[in-house]
C-alpha positions as CSV (number, residue, x, y, z in Angstrom):
1,Y,-28.6,-19.2,104.7
2,G,-30.1,-16.3,106.7
3,A,-30.3,-12.7,105.5
4,R,-32.6,-9.7,106.4
5,T,-33.9,-9.0,103.0
6,R,-33.6,-10.1,99.3
7,K,-31.0,-7.3,98.7
8,D,-28.8,-9.0,101.4
9,V,-28.5,-12.3,99.6
10,Y,-25.5,-12.8,97.4
11,C,-23.7,-15.3,95.3
12,L,-27.0,-17.1,94.5
13,S,-25.7,-18.0,90.9
14,R,-22.5,-19.5,92.4
15,V,-24.5,-21.6,94.9
16,G,-26.7,-22.9,92.1
17,E,-23.5,-23.8,90.3
18,L,-22.4,-25.8,93.4
19,Q,-25.6,-27.5,93.8
20,K,-25.4,-28.7,90.1
21,I,-21.8,-30.1,90.9
22,W,-22.9,-31.8,94.0
23,P,-26.6,-32.9,93.4
24,G,-28.2,-34.2,96.5
25,S,-25.3,-33.2,98.6
26,L,-25.8,-29.4,98.9
27,T,-29.1,-28.1,100.2
28,F,-29.3,-24.3,100.0
29,I,-32.4,-22.7,101.7
30,P,-32.3,-18.9,101.9
31,V,-34.4,-17.6,104.7
32,L,-35.3,-13.9,105.1
33,S,-36.2,-12.4,108.4
34,Q,-37.2,-8.9,107.4
35,E,-38.4,-9.0,103.8
36,P,-41.4,-6.9,103.2
37,E,-44.6,-8.8,103.3
38,G,-45.8,-7.5,99.9
39,S,-42.7,-8.5,98.1
40,D,-42.6,-11.4,95.5
41,W,-40.0,-13.3,97.5
42,P,-40.8,-17.0,96.9
43,G,-38.6,-18.4,99.5
44,A,-38.7,-19.1,103.2
45,R,-39.2,-16.3,105.8
46,G,-38.3,-16.2,109.4
47,F,-35.0,-17.4,110.9
48,V,-32.7,-20.2,110.0
49,H,-33.3,-22.2,113.2
50,D,-37.1,-22.2,112.3
51,I,-36.4,-23.8,108.9
52,L,-34.1,-26.4,110.5
53,S,-37.0,-27.7,112.5
54,A,-39.2,-27.9,109.5
55,P,-40.2,-31.3,108.1
56,V,-38.7,-30.4,104.6
57,V,-35.1,-30.5,106.3
58,N,-34.3,-34.1,107.3
59,A,-31.4,-33.0,109.5
60,S,-30.5,-36.4,110.8
61,E,-29.1,-37.3,107.5
62,R,-27.1,-34.2,107.1
63,T,-23.8,-32.6,108.1
64,A,-24.2,-29.0,109.2
65,Y,-21.7,-26.2,108.4
66,M,-22.7,-22.9,109.8
67,C,-21.2,-19.4,110.3
68,G,-22.9,-16.2,111.7
69,P,-23.6,-14.3,114.7
70,P,-23.4,-16.1,118.1
71,L,-27.3,-15.9,118.9
72,M,-28.1,-17.4,115.5
73,I,-25.4,-20.2,115.9
74,D,-26.7,-21.0,119.3
75,A,-30.4,-21.2,118.3
76,C,-29.3,-23.6,115.4
77,L,-27.3,-25.7,117.8
78,D,-30.4,-26.0,120.0
79,V,-32.3,-27.4,117.1
80,L,-29.7,-29.6,115.5
81,S,-28.0,-31.1,118.7
82,P,-30.7,-33.7,119.3
83,L,-30.8,-34.6,115.6
84,I,-27.2,-34.9,114.4
85,T,-24.1,-36.3,116.1
86,P,-21.7,-33.6,117.4
87,E,-19.0,-34.7,114.8
88,K,-21.3,-33.7,112.0
89,I,-22.0,-30.2,113.2
90,H,-19.3,-27.5,112.3
91,Y,-19.6,-23.7,113.0
92,D,-17.8,-20.5,113.3
93,K,-19.4,-17.8,115.3
94,F,-18.8,-14.1,114.0
95,L,-17.6,-11.9,116.7
96,D,-17.6,-8.0,116.5
97,R,-15.8,-5.4,118.6
98,S,-18.3,-5.6,121.4
99,H,-17.8,-9.4,121.7
100,M,-14.1,-9.0,121.7
101,E,-14.2,-6.3,124.7
102,A,-16.4,-8.5,126.6
103,L,-14.1,-11.5,126.3
104,A,-11.1,-9.3,127.2
105,Q,-12.8,-8.4,130.5
106,E,-13.4,-12.0,131.6
């Protein structure tokens, strides 16, 4: 889960509930890209695709479900594609007005 700062992370209690329902099946790792250095954030910092390539994530045994901006999804696909079969990678790219206008001109 990628967000800029701690205040941008939401539904943590609900995700915690889901992890209890599906122990071992749901891994949730929030990653903050712009959290101030001096904060007490105990979690990962950086970008989602950086965490996917970390040894703590055994991606080869996982199914990936992703949604987000195209650049993030593409970066994650670059990391995951060599590790997971295509059938186990699912994603939805968020598009905004600028993307829609560009697609309309093609």
